[in-house]
N, C-alpha and C positions, 0 to 999 in steps of 0.2 A: 447260519440260518435267521430268517428273518421272522419278527414276531408278528403276530395279528395287529399289534398296534404300529408298528414300523412300517407295515404293508399300507394300512389306512393312511398314515403320515406321507408314504410316497405316492400314491394315487391323489390326494390333497394337492401335494405341490406341483404333480405334474399339470393339473388342472390349472390352477394358479399360475404358473410360471408359462404355460400356453398363451392362457388370457393376457398376461402383461407383456409376453412377446407380441402378439398379435394386434393388442387396441392400445398399448400405452410407449412401445417402443418405436421410435420416430428415425430411425437410421436407413438412409436410403441403401446401404449396404444389405439391407434385408429384404429386398424387394423380391428375391425369390422365395419360393414357399419352403418354410421352416415348421417342421412337425416335432415336438416333444414327444417321443417313443415311451420313455420311462425315466423313472429317477430313482437311483439308489441311495439312500441316507445312512449314513454311518450310524452306529446304534447309541451313540451318545448326542446325536442330532445337530452336531456341530458342522459337518460337512456332506455335501451331496455330490453326487455326480449326475447330469443331467444330459441323457443321451439323445440326441437329435439328429434327424434327417433332415437334409437340404436337398431339393431337387433343383438341378442345373448342372453346368459344366465345373470342371475343376476349379476355375478361377471364381465362379459364383459361390462355391462351397468355402473356398479359402476367405473371400470377403464377409460371407455371412458368419463364419466361426470367428472372425477378428471382430465383427460387431458385437456377437453376443457375448466373446470375453470381455470387451470394454464396458459393454453395459451390464455385466454381471451385478454389481453392485446395487445399480438401480432397478434390476429387475428381482432382487432379493428385498429392496424396501418396498416396491409395489406390491409383490406377493405379501410382505409383512402386514400391510394395511387391510388384507382379506382374509387372514386365516388367524384362527386362533391357537397359536402357539407360544409357549414362553421366548422363544427365539428361532429365528428361520436359519437354516443352515446355509453357510458360505456355499456358493456353487461353483462348480468346474465343468464348461460344457464341453461334451465329448462328441464327434462325429460318428454316428452310427449306418453304416451302409449297408446294412442287413437286407432291406427293403430293396434297394438297387441290384444287389448281388441276387436275391429271387428273382427279379425280373428278368434276370440275363440269363439264369439256370432254365427259367420257363421258356425263354425264346430259343434256346439252344434244343432243348426237349422238343418243341414244337417244329423247329427246323429238321430235326432228326427224322421225327415221324413222319412229315410231310414228304422227306426224301425218302423214307422206305417205301410210302404208298406210290410214288411215282417210279419206282423199280420195281415194283410188284413185291416186294416183300412183304409188305404188310405188317400189321402188327401181331405178335405171336398172341396166340389164345392158348386156352386151357379148357379141351373138351372135357364133357361131362364123363367121369369115370376115369380121368387120367390126372395124375400129379403134376405140378408145375414143370418137371423135368422130363415129361412125355411118359412115365412108367406108368403101366396100369396101377390102380388103386387097387388095393386087396380089399375083398369082402364085399 
């Protein structure tokens, strides 16, 4: 369970790590778009998992993750200069593909719905006075 303080620290670190990656890290392997989605800090504030999304193909993702892992200490020190914490946690970068998975799912849903429209099946609707399974509503 995360405490309110830990949630605030996670939000602060997320903003500062994102800033450091976009403005201070000058690694050509980070040419693709990298977004810091969330940070999960351990209760003792010694370690943090930084979940990032990288837009691009598999090779670009691998290059970006290698760059982030090699720049982790630099990012930690850059973050330390801009936050008022006794110590900034050690960072482990984790690739999070949730956004890409959601985009793929939306495309599949759109494709299915458009195919139904072409075949005349249409989108099932619930008429007033019926339940979702088509049975009449009591009352």
